[in-house]
N, C-alpha and C positions, 0 to 999 in steps of 0.2 A: 249520686243525685240523679233524679229522673230527667231525661232529656226533654226540653221544652219544645212543643210543636207550635206551629203557626197560630192555631186557635188559642192556645194558652197565652202566647205572646200578645196577640191582639186583645185578649181579655184584660191583661195587665195594663196595656197602653190605654184602653178604653176606661178602665177603673180610675186611672190618674188623669184622664182627659189630656193625654199627651199628644202633641201635634204629629208625632210619628204615626199614630193610628191613621189619620187622614192621608198622610203621605204614602204609606204602604198601601192603603186601600186604592188610592189614585193609581199607583203603579200597577197593581193587580188588574184594575179595570181598564186601563188605557194603553198599556204596553203589550205588544205581541209576546215579548219575552218576559213579561212581568213576574211570572212565577219563578223563572230561572234567576232573575235579578234578586228576588227576595231570598231564594234558597241559598245563593252565594253569600249573602250578607247575614244569614241566620246566626252564625257564631257571635258576631258583634251585637246583633239585635238581642240575642239571649242575654249576653253580658249586661247590656243596658237595662233590660227589663229586670234582671236580678238585682242590679244596683238600685233601681227605683223601689223595688219591694223592700230591700234591706234598709234603705234610707228612711222609709216611712214606718217600719216595723215598730210597734208599741205606741203609735200615735192614733189619733181619732180617724185619720185617713188611711190606716193600714190596710193593705190588701189581705183579704180573708184566706190565709194559707191553711191547708189541711182540711178544708171543708169538703 
C-alpha cells in the first residue's frame, strides 16, 4: 500500500469535514515545531484516515479512491 503523505491525509480529512483538519492546520500555522509534531503523529493519523475511508466506502459520501 502506498504511503500516505500529509497532503493526501488533509484531503481525506477535508472530504469528510473532520475536525482534525482544522486542528492539524492550527498546529502547522501556530507552533514553531508544528511540522515536527505532525510528522511524529503521522502513523496514527494515517491509520485514522484509512479507517474513515474504509468506513464510508460504498456510501454516497465515499472518498473517491483511485482517481
